[in-house]
TORZA-588725 format. One line per field, with one value per residue (C-alpha): residue in three letters; x, y, z; residue number from 0. Coordinates in steps of 0.05 Angstrom, whole numbers, plus 5000, padded with zeros to 4 digits. Each point is the difference from the previous one (the first is absolute). Example, Ala and Ser with C-alpha at 12.3 -4.5 7.8 and 13.67 -1.06 7.14 Angstrom:
2
res c(ALA,SER)
px c(5246,5027)
py c(4910,5069)
pz c(5156,4987)
n c(0,1)
//
This chain:
524
res c(MET,ARG,ASP,ALA,GLY,ASP,ASP,THR,PRO,THR,LEU,PRO,GLU,ASP,ALA,ALA,ALA,LEU,ARG,ALA,LEU,LEU,LEU,GLU,THR,ARG,ALA,LEU,VAL,ASP,THR,LEU,SER,ALA,GLU,ARG,ASP,ALA,LEU,ALA,SER,GLN,ASN,GLU,ARG,LEU,GLN,HIS,LEU,LEU,LEU,LYS,LEU,LYS,ARG,ARG,GLN,PHE,GLY,GLN,LYS,SER,GLU,ARG,LEU,PRO,GLU,GLU,GLN,LEU,LEU,PHE,ALA,PHE,GLU,GLU,ILE,GLU,ALA,THR,LEU,ALA,GLU,ASN,ALA,ALA,GLY,ALA,GLY,LYS,VAL,LEU,PRO,THR,LEU,ARG,ASP,ASN,HIS,ALA,LYS,CYS,ARG,ARG,ALA,GLY,ARG,GLY,ARG,LEU,PRO,ALA,HIS,LEU,PRO,ARG,VAL,GLU,LEU,VAL,LEU,ALA,PRO,GLU,ALA,THR,ALA,CYS,PRO,CYS,CYS,ARG,GLY,PRO,LEU,VAL,GLU,ILE,GLY,THR,ASP,ALA,ALA,GLU,ARG,LEU,ASP,VAL,ILE,PRO,ALA,GLN,PHE,ARG,VAL,VAL,VAL,THR,LYS,ARG,PRO,LYS,LEU,ALA,CYS,ARG,ALA,CYS,SER,GLY,ILE,VAL,LEU,GLN,GLU,ALA,ALA,PRO,ALA,ARG,LEU,ILE,GLU,GLY,GLY,VAL,PRO,THR,GLU,ALA,THR,VAL,ALA,HIS,VAL,LEU,VAL,SER,ARG,TYR,ALA,ASP,HIS,LEU,PRO,LEU,TYR,ARG,GLN,ALA,GLN,ILE,LEU,ALA,ARG,GLN,GLY,ILE,GLU,ILE,GLY,ARG,GLU,VAL,LEU,ALA,ASP,TRP,THR,GLY,THR,ALA,ALA,SER,GLU,VAL,MET,PRO,VAL,VAL,ARG,ARG,MET,ARG,GLU,ILE,LEU,LEU,ALA,SER,PRO,ARG,LEU,PHE,ALA,ASP,GLU,THR,THR,MET,PRO,VAL,LEU,ASP,PRO,GLY,ARG,GLY,ARG,THR,LYS,LYS,GLY,TYR,ALA,TRP,ALA,ILE,ALA,ARG,ASP,ASP,ARG,PRO,TRP,GLY,GLY,THR,ASP,PRO,PRO,ALA,VAL,VAL,PHE,HIS,TYR,ALA,PRO,GLY,ARG,GLY,THR,GLU,HIS,ALA,LYS,ASP,LEU,LEU,ALA,GLY,TYR,ARG,GLY,ILE,LEU,GLN,CYS,ASP,GLY,TYR,GLY,ALA,TYR,LYS,THR,LEU,ALA,ALA,ALA,GLY,ASP,GLY,ILE,ALA,LEU,ALA,PHE,CYS,TRP,SER,HIS,ALA,ARG,ARG,GLN,PHE,ILE,GLU,LEU,ALA,LYS,GLY,LYS,THR,ALA,PRO,ILE,ALA,GLN,GLU,THR,LEU,GLN,ARG,ILE,ALA,ALA,LEU,TYR,ALA,ILE,GLU,ALA,GLU,VAL,ARG,GLY,LYS,PRO,ALA,ASP,ILE,ARG,ARG,ALA,VAL,ARG,GLN,GLU,ARG,SER,ARG,PRO,LEU,VAL,GLU,ASP,LEU,PHE,ALA,TRP,PHE,SER,ALA,GLN,ILE,ALA,ARG,LEU,PRO,GLY,SER,SER,PRO,THR,ALA,GLU,ALA,ILE,ARG,TYR,ALA,LEU,ASN,HIS,ARG,GLU,GLY,LEU,VAL,ARG,PHE,LEU,GLU,ASP,GLY,ARG,ILE,GLU,LEU,ASP,THR,ASN,THR,VAL,GLU,ARG,ALA,ILE,ARG,PRO,ILE,CYS,LEU,SER,ARG,LYS,ASN,ALA,LEU,PHE,ALA,SER,GLY,ASP,ASP,GLY,GLY,ALA,ARG,TRP,ALA,ALA,VAL,ALA,SER,LEU,VAL,GLU,THR,CYS,LYS,LEU,ASN,GLY,VAL,ASP,PRO,GLN,ARG,TYR,PHE,ALA,GLU,VAL,LEU,THR,ARG,LEU,VAL,ASN,GLY,TRP,PRO,ASN,SER,ARG,ILE,ASP,GLU,LEU,MET,PRO,TRP,HIS,TRP,ALA,THR,SER,GLU,ARG,SER)
px c(9161,4940,4993,4944,4966,5004,4929,5020,4961,5041,5002,5000,5066,4966,4993,4930,4974,5031,4967,4932,5007,5019,4938,4955,5030,4991,4926,4991,5032,4953,4941,5020,5014,4932,4966,5042,4980,4927,5001,5039,4949,4943,5035,5010,4926,4978,5046,4969,4931,5020,5025,4933,4962,5043,4990,4926,4995,5053,5016,4972,4926,5015,5047,4954,4973,4925,4967,4992,5073,5022,4961,5031,5069,4984,4976,5062,5048,4965,5001,5075,5014,4962,5039,5066,4979,4980,5067,5038,4957,5022,5072,4989,4945,5002,4976,4945,4975,5000,4961,4949,4993,4985,4947,4965,5000,4966,4953,4940,4945,4965,4926,4954,4949,5048,4989,5054,5030,5039,5061,5023,5072,5008,5062,4993,5025,4948,5047,5056,5067,5030,4951,4951,4943,4941,5010,4948,4987,5023,4988,4996,5038,4953,5020,4954,5018,4958,4982,4963,4958,5000,4933,4958,4944,4945,4937,4933,4953,4926,4954,4924,4966,4933,4947,4938,4940,4989,4926,4985,5018,5033,5024,5074,5032,5067,5034,5008,5069,5037,5008,5066,5036,5029,4943,5025,5071,5043,5021,4969,4990,5062,5041,4975,5016,5071,5008,4974,5045,5061,4987,4979,5032,5063,5008,5007,4977,4954,5052,5046,4943,4987,5074,4994,4939,5035,5056,4947,4973,4939,4994,4958,5017,5006,4936,4961,5027,4981,4929,4997,5028,4950,4941,5021,5012,4930,4971,5033,4987,4937,5042,5050,4946,4969,5067,5010,4933,5020,5065,4967,4956,5061,5016,5073,5035,5068,5006,5056,5011,5053,5012,4976,5023,4944,4999,4971,4976,4986,5073,5032,5038,4989,4970,5002,4941,4992,4982,4966,4994,4960,5020,4979,5041,4977,5044,5052,4947,4962,4942,4955,4986,5041,5055,4987,5023,4962,5033,4965,5027,4997,5032,5026,5019,4953,4953,4941,5030,5011,4926,4981,5044,4971,4930,4955,5057,4996,5056,5075,5043,5073,5040,5059,4997,4973,4955,4941,4988,5005,4947,4953,5010,4992,4932,4972,4972,5021,5071,5055,5071,5055,5067,5058,5062,5040,4989,5018,5067,5017,5030,5042,5027,5027,5031,5032,5036,5054,5019,5000,4928,4997,4928,4978,5038,4968,4932,5007,5021,4938,4953,5034,4980,4927,5006,5032,4938,4955,5038,4983,4925,4991,4944,4971,4929,4987,4986,5067,5036,4968,5017,5074,5004,4970,5049,5064,4993,4964,5058,5048,4956,4988,5074,5017,4954,5024,5071,4980,4973,5064,5044,4963,5005,5075,5005,5000,4929,5020,5047,4983,4997,4951,4956,4999,4981,4948,4967,4993,4974,4949,4974,5002,4925,4998,5066,4978,4932,5026,5008,4925,4979,5031,4975,5044,5068,5062,5008,4967,5046,4939,4975,5070,5015,4935,5019,5070,4978,4966,5068,5033,4946,5005,5074,4989,4938,5024,4930,4925,4961,4964,4953,4958,5063,5018,4931,5006,5070,4975,4940,5038,5058,4950,4979,5071,5030,4941,5011,5073,4980,4955,5047,4956,5025,4978,4999,4949,4961,4992,4985,4943,4972,4998,4966,4947,4988,4990,4951,4955,5023,4946,5017,4968,5056,5058,5031,5016,5047,5048,5071,5002,4947,5051,5049,4956,4988,5075,5019,4947)
py c(2677,4955,4930,4988,4950,5045,5022,5039,5066,5063,5047,5075,5035,5064,5002,5032,4949,4943,5027,5004,4928,4978,5033,4969,4931,5009,5019,4938,4956,5030,4986,4928,4991,5025,4955,4941,5013,5006,4935,4965,5021,4976,4935,4988,5012,4956,4945,5006,4995,4939,4964,5014,4973,4937,4990,5009,4949,4948,5011,4965,5013,5042,5044,5015,5070,5009,5036,5066,4999,4987,5061,5040,4977,5025,5067,5009,4982,5047,5056,4988,5002,5066,5028,4981,5031,5064,5004,4987,5053,5053,4986,4989,5040,4955,4940,5043,5023,4928,4977,5055,4983,4927,5022,5044,4944,4950,5039,5008,5052,5014,4981,5050,5000,5031,5075,5045,5059,5044,5039,5050,5021,5060,5044,5065,5040,5017,5040,4976,5011,5020,5048,5010,4978,4959,4925,4951,4928,4950,4936,4967,4942,4962,4946,4960,4975,4959,5039,4977,5032,4957,4972,5058,4991,5051,5012,5000,5047,4985,5058,4992,5068,5003,5041,5027,5042,5065,4998,4928,4970,4933,4997,4981,4968,4967,4951,4930,4980,4956,4927,4979,4934,5014,5029,5048,4995,5050,4964,5009,4938,5020,4999,4931,4977,5027,4958,4938,5009,5014,4938,4949,5027,5034,4951,5054,4975,5046,5019,5026,5040,5030,5021,5033,5039,5021,5032,5049,5014,4954,4958,4940,4935,4931,4978,5055,4981,4928,5023,5035,4939,4952,5045,5008,4925,4986,5051,4970,4927,4995,5022,4945,4948,5020,4999,4929,4981,5030,4961,4934,5008,5000,4938,5000,5022,4997,4979,5000,5012,5029,5005,5059,5005,5022,5016,4945,5040,4938,4978,5069,4982,4993,4942,4982,5023,4997,5049,4960,5034,4992,5042,5014,5029,4987,5051,4948,4972,5064,4988,5059,4985,5047,4971,4992,4964,4984,4978,4957,4992,4932,4974,4938,4967,4941,4978,5031,5069,4987,4981,5066,5038,4966,4986,4994,5006,4962,5006,4994,5011,5016,4981,4962,4927,5012,4944,5045,5020,4928,4980,5053,4976,4927,5016,5009,5070,5025,5024,4980,5012,5029,4992,5048,4985,5049,4956,4938,5029,5029,4936,4992,5070,4982,4936,5036,5051,4949,4989,4925,4983,4994,4974,5063,5045,4968,5004,5074,5008,4962,5040,5065,4981,4999,5069,5027,4979,5031,5066,5001,4990,5044,5050,4961,4972,4934,4961,5022,4982,4931,4988,5018,4957,4941,5007,5018,4989,4932,4962,5031,4982,4928,4990,5029,4952,4941,5020,5007,4929,4974,5037,4982,4926,5002,5046,4980,5011,5044,5046,5074,4997,4942,5038,5060,4957,4963,5067,5017,4931,5001,5067,4986,5007,5070,5021,4983,5032,5065,4966,4994,5069,5065,5037,4960,5028,4958,5018,5034,5061,5045,4983,4994,5072,5023,4965,5029,5068,4961,4970,5068,5030,4939,5014,5074,4993,4936,4972,5012,5015,4933,4963,5063,5038,4947,5006,5076,4996,4953,5044,5065,4966,4971,5070,5028,4945,5002,5074,4986,4947,5050,5060,5037,5048,4966,5066,5030,4936,4992,5074,4999,4931,5016,5066,4966,4945,5046,5041,4940,4970,4949,4927,4989,5041,4969,4973,5073,5002,4947,5028,4988,5054,5051,4978,5027,5067,5010,4990,5047)
pz c(1738,5014,4973,4949,5047,5061,5020,5063,5001,4988,5059,4990,5015,5023,5075,4999,4950,5040,5064,4965,4975,5070,5030,4947,5013,5075,4990,4957,5053,5053,4955,4989,5074,5019,4949,5025,5072,4982,4960,5055,5052,4956,4987,5074,5015,4943,5023,5070,4970,4959,5062,5034,4941,4998,5074,4992,4944,5019,5074,5060,5011,5062,4960,4942,4994,5007,4942,5036,5023,4929,4977,5056,4977,4930,5027,5042,4944,4952,5051,5012,4925,4995,5060,4967,4934,5035,5035,4936,4965,5049,4982,4926,4966,4938,5041,5031,4932,4973,5060,4991,4927,5017,5050,4948,4949,5047,5044,4952,5010,5065,5001,4966,5056,5050,5010,4971,5037,4953,5023,4947,5005,4953,4994,5039,4941,4947,4954,4956,5035,4933,4967,5058,4955,5028,5006,4972,5021,4947,5038,5068,5033,5046,5050,5045,5069,5049,5063,5062,5053,5063,5022,5026,5050,5003,5041,4964,5036,4985,5018,4998,5006,5035,4963,5037,4979,5038,4985,5019,5067,5005,4928,4996,4939,5001,4952,5029,5023,4950,5017,5031,4999,5069,5040,5052,4972,4963,4935,4932,4957,4961,5064,5018,4930,5009,5063,4964,4940,5043,5041,4947,4936,5026,5059,5054,5068,5038,5052,4945,4971,5068,5003,4931,5022,5064,4959,4973,5070,4992,5062,4979,5034,4969,5036,4966,4932,5015,5015,4932,4965,5032,4984,4927,4992,5025,4951,4938,5019,4956,4940,5013,5008,4934,4965,5025,4971,4933,4999,5018,4939,4955,4958,5022,5064,5033,5073,5051,5074,5045,5074,5040,5073,5047,5073,5045,5060,5043,4997,4994,4937,4925,4963,4927,4959,4925,4945,4945,4933,4936,4940,4929,4944,4929,4966,4975,4952,4986,5048,5016,5073,5045,5042,5075,5062,5064,5064,5052,5070,5034,5064,4965,4935,5000,4945,5036,4990,4926,4996,5033,4951,4938,5023,4938,4950,4935,4949,4990,5061,4989,5062,5028,5021,5069,5023,5021,4927,4977,5051,4973,4929,5020,5031,4930,5012,4932,5015,4951,5023,4957,5035,5000,4958,5042,5061,4960,4978,5068,5027,4937,5009,5068,4973,4940,5044,5018,4926,5015,4978,4925,5002,5037,4953,4939,5032,5009,4928,4977,5044,4977,4928,5023,5032,4936,4960,5053,4993,4926,5010,5060,4988,4941,4999,5035,4936,4970,5064,5000,4927,5010,5062,4964,4943,5037,5076,4999,4968,5050,5060,4977,4987,5068,5038,4959,5018,5073,5001,4970,5049,5063,4982,5009,5060,5074,5024,5058,4961,4996,4924,5003,5049,4954,4940,5041,5018,4926,4981,5057,4977,4926,4988,5028,4969,4929,5006,4971,4933,4992,5022,4976,5062,5047,5020,5007,5074,5060,5000,4995,5069,5029,4978,5033,5065,5003,5031,5056,5017,5001,5043,5046,5012,5016,5043,5036,5011,4995,5063,5000,4954,4992,4982,4949,4967,4999,4970,4946,4982,4992,4964,4950,4979,5002,4956,4952,4992,4982,4949,4965,5004,5049,5054,5065,5037,4953,4998,5076,5010,4949,5019,5074,4985,4958,5050,5060,4959,4989,4935,4980,5003,4932,4969,5039,4935,4982,5060,4973,4991,4924,4989,5024,4947,4944,5036,5015,4927,4974)
n c(0,1,2,3,4,5,6,7,8,9,10,11,12,13,14,15,16,17,18,19,20,21,22,23,24,25,26,27,28,29,30,31,32,33,34,35,36,37,38,39,40,41,42,43,44,45,46,47,48,49,50,51,52,53,54,55,56,57,58,59,60,61,62,63,64,65,66,67,68,69,70,71,72,73,74,75,76,77,78,79,80,81,82,83,84,85,86,87,88,89,90,91,92,93,94,95,96,97,98,99,100,101,102,103,104,105,106,107,108,109,110,111,112,113,114,115,116,117,118,119,120,121,122,123,124,125,126,127,128,129,130,131,132,133,134,135,136,137,138,139,140,141,142,143,144,145,146,147,148,149,150,151,152,153,154,155,156,157,158,159,160,161,162,163,164,165,166,167,168,169,170,171,172,173,174,175,176,177,178,179,180,181,182,183,184,185,186,187,188,189,190,191,192,193,194,195,196,197,198,199,200,201,202,203,204,205,206,207,208,209,210,211,212,213,214,215,216,217,218,219,220,221,222,223,224,225,226,227,228,229,230,231,232,233,234,235,236,237,238,239,240,241,242,243,244,245,246,247,248,249,250,251,252,253,254,255,256,257,258,259,260,261,262,263,264,265,266,267,268,269,270,271,272,273,274,275,276,277,278,279,280,281,282,283,284,285,286,287,288,289,290,291,292,293,294,295,296,297,298,299,300,301,302,303,304,305,306,307,308,309,310,311,312,313,314,315,316,317,318,319,320,321,322,323,324,325,326,327,328,329,330,331,332,333,334,335,336,337,338,339,340,341,342,343,344,345,346,347,348,349,350,351,352,353,354,355,356,357,358,359,360,361,362,363,364,365,366,367,368,369,370,371,372,373,374,375,376,377,378,379,380,381,382,383,384,385,386,387,388,389,390,391,392,393,394,395,396,397,398,399,400,401,402,403,404,405,406,407,408,409,410,411,412,413,414,415,416,417,418,419,420,421,422,423,424,425,426,427,428,429,430,431,432,433,434,435,436,437,438,439,440,441,442,443,444,445,446,447,448,449,450,451,452,453,454,455,456,457,458,459,460,461,462,463,464,465,466,467,468,469,470,471,472,473,474,475,476,477,478,479,480,481,482,483,484,485,486,487,488,489,490,491,492,493,494,495,496,497,498,499,500,501,502,503,504,505,506,507,508,509,510,511,512,513,514,515,516,517,518,519,520,521,522,523)
//
């Protein structure tokens, strides 16, 4: 007799039924164990990633993970999670099916422009297995998968028949040979474009490209590829010069600079060169001028190089607080500086990491409120952006600088917090300029994003081959990064531009060779 409150499940008395129940329970335990092991593995990996992130943000500077290493950590963790899921799926089909369902839900459709190769898998039988009558198609299940054909090299054979007249002596007609970028060489312009894009867009040094070619039995040395690169860079230099002229005619530009190691042949080691950059991107306020960036190589970082970069420019220059830009503006040549709020808050971010700097933490909260307003007006016309800033951002900015003045008065003059506040106060005029002009951005992230690939290529290639190599690097990178800004395939762009140039494209139509003209044709 069971008590009324006893909830113990009743077991069957039949041995066969009891055995079936035992097997079912055992299968359930195996399922739960597999799920537990998968979750435990995922948890372990995520904990490992969390420790890396904490070390990167709060650890000693020497222990922090560089950006590319952090991305690598994410890739490795995600790959390990996928490996664990695949292993669990082999043991437990339910997990495998759930994983496949999640993949289908999040993968989206493959691009429509890709060619489709249809594989039809039809049953061999065409008659009904029951009545032997003919079968008819009532529907089709279709599934798309992404396939790849590894890069294929081919040989283009150009034949030019000679035609002669049997009746007239000395009459021979033959089509003229097409112009070549590499006279006496084997590459087409598309091949040279491939080398340029691999080097300056995909950051593959020439010696690695030579190794890739060798795997397909094509023995072309690094020095030959370098010859192609130098010839192509010389050919496109007029396009880069014209693009710089177009940018300098803009009413507003971004500017920044980064180091570029170059070989110093006289000393047999590298020296520090600089890639200066000017950029334009009017999309945040609905401007119609296409985005672009132009790099300019210089052997130093002095004011004279900033003058070379911006020679003849008149307008708003968005930049950091580097003194060279201030000198240009102070000369009264028509340059007005708009400083970067991201640089202003950078020192406060470092101070706030220790959780012992309440002034820094409050500063970050106040600046974050400005960025929240900017997120709301991004993409809206300049006059609307200015109106919103006047109404909502101006009171926040004025209150922030008044608060800065009050805080610095009670801080030791040499304290890190005082230095960070002093930077903001000293750059106040340029920091508040965005309130009066809806075209101005809150920071210089536009040009910093454009410079980032230069840094990646710098790490892979180690150094440029000298000042001439730095200038070549800057020229080709200008076109590559402008293609990216406009959503243009740089491979197609370089192939077509080089072909046009070697066939005598007129200088009067050089504006038609700007990368943004390819954006329209690729979308059509």
